[in-house]
N, C-alpha and C positions, 0 to 999 in steps of 0.2 A: 504493500500500500504506500510505501515511501516514494515509489516512482510515479504514482498517479499524478501528482501536481506537475511533474516534468512533462508527462505525456499530454496533459491538458494544455500546458504552456506551448508545447510544440504545435499542437492542433490549432491553437489561437493564432500563432505566427503564420501557419500555412494559410489559414482563412484570410488573415489580413493581407498577405501578399497577393492572394488570388483576387481579393477585392480591389487592391491597387491596380493590378494588371487590367482588370475589367474596366476600371475607371479611365485608365490611359487609353485603352482601346476605344472606349466610347468617345473620348475626347478627340482622338485622331479621326474617327469616323465623322464626327460633327464638323470638323474643319474641312475634311475632304468634300463634304456636301455643301459647303458655303460657296457663294458666287465667286467666280474668278474673272479677272480682267483679261480679255483676249488681246494680245498685242496688235496694234494697227499694222496693216500691210505695208511692206517697204515700197519705195518708189520704183518705177520701171527702169530707171537708168542707174547703173553702178559705176560707170566711167563717162568721160567726156572725150569728144574728138579732138585731134590736134588742131587748134584754132587757126594757125597760119596756113594750114592745108585744107581748111574747111570751105574756102571760097574758090570755085573753079577759076582757072586762068582766064577763060573767056569772059567771065563776069568781071574780073578785075580789070581787064582791058577796057570794058565798057564803063565801069565805075571810075576809072582813073585815066581820063583822056589825056593824051600826051605822053604817057609812060611808054607806049609801044614804039614811039619815035626816038626814044633814047638809045644810046649805044648799048651794046649787049650787056656789059657788066653793070651799068647803071640801071638798065631795065630789070635785070634779075634781082638787083637789090630792092627795087621798089616792089616788085611782085612777091618777093620773099616775105615781106612784112616784118614787123617787130613784135615779138611775143611779150605779153605783159608779165611783169614781175609778180610771181605768186609762189607761196610756200607750200601749197597743197594742190597739185595739178589734178587730183581726183575730185576736188571740190570746186575749184574756180580757175578758169583759163581765159585768155584773151589775146587779141592780136590787132595791130593797127597798120595802116598803109597811108602813104601821102604821095601825091604827084603834083608837080609844078608844071603847068602849061603856060604858054604866052598870055592867054587871056584870063586864066583863073587857076587857083590852087584847090584841089579836091583832097579831102581826107576821109578816111573810112576806119571804123573800129568795130570789133565785135567782142562781146563779153558773154561767157556762158558760166552759169553757177548751178551746180548740182546741190540741191538742198537736202539735208538729212535731219530728221527729227529724232532727238534723243529722248523724247517722251513716248513711252510705249502706248499711251492712250491717243496720241496724235500721229497721223500718218505723214509720210514724207510729202505726199501730194498736198495735204492740207497745210503743212508748214510752208511749202513752196508757194501756195496760193496766198498766204499771208505776206510773204516777201514781195510777190507780184503786186498785190493790192496796195501796198505802201508806195510802190513806184507809180502806180496809176493815180493814187490820191495826190502824190507830190506834183504830178503833171496837171492837176486840176480837173481830172476826169473821174467818172464813176461808171463801172459796167452795169450798175443797177439802174442807171438812168433809162427811161423809156426811149426807144429809137425815135428820131425826128422824122419828118416827112421825106427827107432825102437820104435816109440811112441805107435803104436797100439799093438805091442807085449809086451811092458813094462807097458802098462796101463797108459801112461802119456807121456809128452814131456821131453826128457832129457835136463838137464840144459845147456849142451854144445851147444845147438842150439840158446841160447839167446845171449844178447849183451855182456856177459862176457865169451863167448866161447874162449878157448885158454888161459884163465888166470888160475892161480893156486895159492895156498897158500893164502897170505894176499891180493892179488890184486883183486880177483873176488868175494869176499864174505864179508858179514858184520862181524865185530869183529875179523877180521883176521883169520877166520876158513875156511878151504878148503871144497868145496862141492863135489869134485871128479873130475875125468878125464873128459875132454870135449867129449871124444869118449867113449861110453859105451863098446866098444869092445877092448879098450886099455888093454895092459897086466899089466900096473901099477895101483895099487889100490889107492883110495883116502887117505888112512891112511898109505901108505908106504908098501903095500904088504900083507894086511890081507886077501884080496880077498873075504871077507864076507862068508867064509866057515869054520868057527870055527878056524880060524888062520892057515889054511893049505896053503893059498896063491894060491890055484888052481882055484879059481872062482872069477870073478870080480863082486862086488856089484854094483847095479844100483845107479847112482848119484842122486843128488837133481833134482826135476823135477815137472812140473805141472801134476796133476792127472786128469783123466777122470772119469765120472760116480760116483762122490762123491759130494753130495749137488749141489749147483749152481756153485761153483768154489772151487778148492782145489789144494794144493801143498804139496810136501814132501821135507823136508830139512834134509839132512844127515850130521851131524856135527862130524867129526872124531877128534882124539886127536890133539891139537895144535902142531905146529912144535916146536921141541926142548923139548917137555915134555917127561919125563921118564915114566910116568904112562899112561897106555893104557885106554882110556875112549872114549865112543861114545854115542852121543845123536841123536835120530831121532825124528823130529817133523813133525806132520801132521796137517795142518791148513785147515779148510774148512768153507764155508759160506752156510747156508740154510736160505733163506728169510732174516730176520733181525737178525739172530743169527750167531755169529762167534765162532767157536770151535777150540781150540788148544789142541793137544795131544802130550805130550813129554814122550819119553821112552828111558831110558839110562842104560848102563851097565858099571861097573867098575870091571875088573877082579882082583882077589886076587893077582895074580902074574904079574909082569910087562912083563914077557915073553909071556903071553897070550894076544890074540887080540879079541875084541868083534866081534861076528858074525853079520856083518852089514845086511846081507840078512834076517836073522831071526828077527832082531829088526825092520826092515822096514815092513816085512810082518805082524808082530803082531801089530805094531802101526797102520797100515792101517786097519786091521781087527777091531780093537777097534773103530777107527774113523767111520767106516761104521756102526758099531753097535750103536754108539751114534746118527748117522744120522737117523737110523731106530727108535730109541727111541723118537727123537724129532718129527718124522713124525706121531707117534701114536696119 
């Protein structure tokens, strides 16, 4: 009978351990059954193309008039382009070109950014859309704006239908640059009468606007000469997003004579053509 208490104690310990095991098992089961967060899908693109080889030689000849007439070594230097300085070519790359012709200087640059979201609840595409939207807002545009009457004809939404409609000069655009008349049919041009027809002043260039059928979202920003400047200069930017990559194309002209005005329509058409070519290249 002296051993009975010991047996009872051993039985109690066994029961206690079994209860503890059951408790842990139940706890594990309850955690396994709790809701889990499914990681957001990654973006389509894991790499970026070599930027200085992304523009076909034929397009460069068209975008940089005068370069084809240069001696062989100089011509190759122009068409080779200059790669942007970047410390992570998997995330951001760029290239620029410049050509001096007797009547004008043309410059071109492209920038490609592959956006990665480090938040498992936010997809790469959604993060890229945020990056794109900030650029669109900085240009004084909004893709949520209802299309204007000429949107279908012009291939996009005129900027005059946005929240900055009716503003001009420094009031309605970033960095104090005008984006054009609020009314595409207006007789006054964004740069003071160039009309986008080789300086003839007979045809109105389309203003900055949201573009259709280019990537997942796109806009064009036409930046004429700043008010008060004696030099005629114009820069057209086309920015678009496709999945988790945001692309920016900048195309500018600086005439040799201050009496000459850049052809806005030509700059816009060529910048859009290049942007669409880059979108095709990414899709391959």
